[in-house]
C-alpha positions in Angstrom: 26.9 -4.8 6.6 24.3 -3.8 9.2 24.0 -0.4 7.6 23.3 -2.0 4.3 20.6 -4.2 5.8 19.0 -1.2 7.6 19.1 0.9 4.4 17.4 -2.0 2.5 14.7 -2.3 5.1 14.1 1.5 5.0 13.8 1.4 1.2 11.4 -1.5 1.4 9.2 0.2 4.0 9.2 3.4 2.0 8.3 1.6 -1.2 5.4 -0.1 0.5 4.1 3.2 1.9 4.5 5.0 -1.4 2.9 2.1 -3.3 -0.1 2.1 -0.9 -0.5 5.8 -1.2 -0.4 5.9 -5.0 -4.1 4.9 -5.4 -5.1 7.6 -2.9 -2.9 10.2 -4.6 -4.4 9.4 -8.0 -7.9 9.7 -6.6 -7.1 13.1 -5.1 -5.5 14.2 -8.3 -8.7 13.4 -10.3 -10.9 15.1 -7.7 -8.7 18.2 -7.7 -8.9 18.3 -11.6 -12.7 18.1 -11.4 -12.7 20.9 -8.8 -10.5 23.0 -11.0 -12.9 22.5 -14.0 -15.9 23.4 -11.8 -14.3 26.5 -10.5 -13.2 27.6 -14.0 -16.8 27.1 -15.2 -18.2 29.2 -12.4 -15.6 32.0 -12.9 -16.5 32.1 -16.6 -20.2 32.5 -15.8 -21.3 36.1 -16.0 -24.0 35.9 -13.3 -23.6 32.8 -11.2 -26.6 32.2 -8.9 -26.2 32.0 -5.1 -26.1 28.3 -5.0 -23.2 28.3 -7.6 -21.3 30.9 -5.5 -21.8 28.8 -2.4 -20.7 25.6 -4.1 -17.7 27.4 -5.5 -16.7 28.6 -2.1 -17.1 25.1 -0.6 -15.1 23.5 -3.4 -12.3 26.1 -3.2 -12.0 25.5 0.6 -12.1 21.7 0.1 -9.3 21.9 -2.5 -7.2 23.9 0.0 -7.8 21.3 2.7 -6.8 18.5 0.3 -3.6 20.4 -0.6 -2.8 21.0 3.0 -3.3 17.3 3.8 -1.1 16.1 1.0 1.6 18.6 2.1 1.4 17.4 5.6 1.5 13.8 4.5 4.6 14.4 2.4 6.3 16.2 5.4 5.6 13.2 7.6 6.9 10.8 5.1 10.1 12.9 4.7 10.6 13.2 8.4 10.1 9.5 9.0 12.5 8.6 6.1 15.1 11.0 7.4 14.8 9.8 11.0 15.0 6.1 10.0 18.0 6.7 7.8 19.8 8.6 10.6 18.8 6.3 13.5 21.8 5.2 15.5 24.1 6.9 12.9 25.9 8.6 15.7 26.9 5.2 17.2 28.4 3.9 14.0 
């Protein structure tokens, strides 16, 4: 019975976390799509000027940073979920 309550609490906490993150994820998705369109536009340009080249470099680096942050977030969520689901399991 205690395990069922613990599992329910874990699921509830994870749901709240994921629900709260959904808006941020949708925002980042839209930003990454805009970045992709910009980078495609620049790559299709025959002679981009120096400012366009600079912005393309900055946007590319920012998109990598966003991707790294999302990956790190997902790893943390998975670790916490795993740890919470296996907490005290060796006692049971």
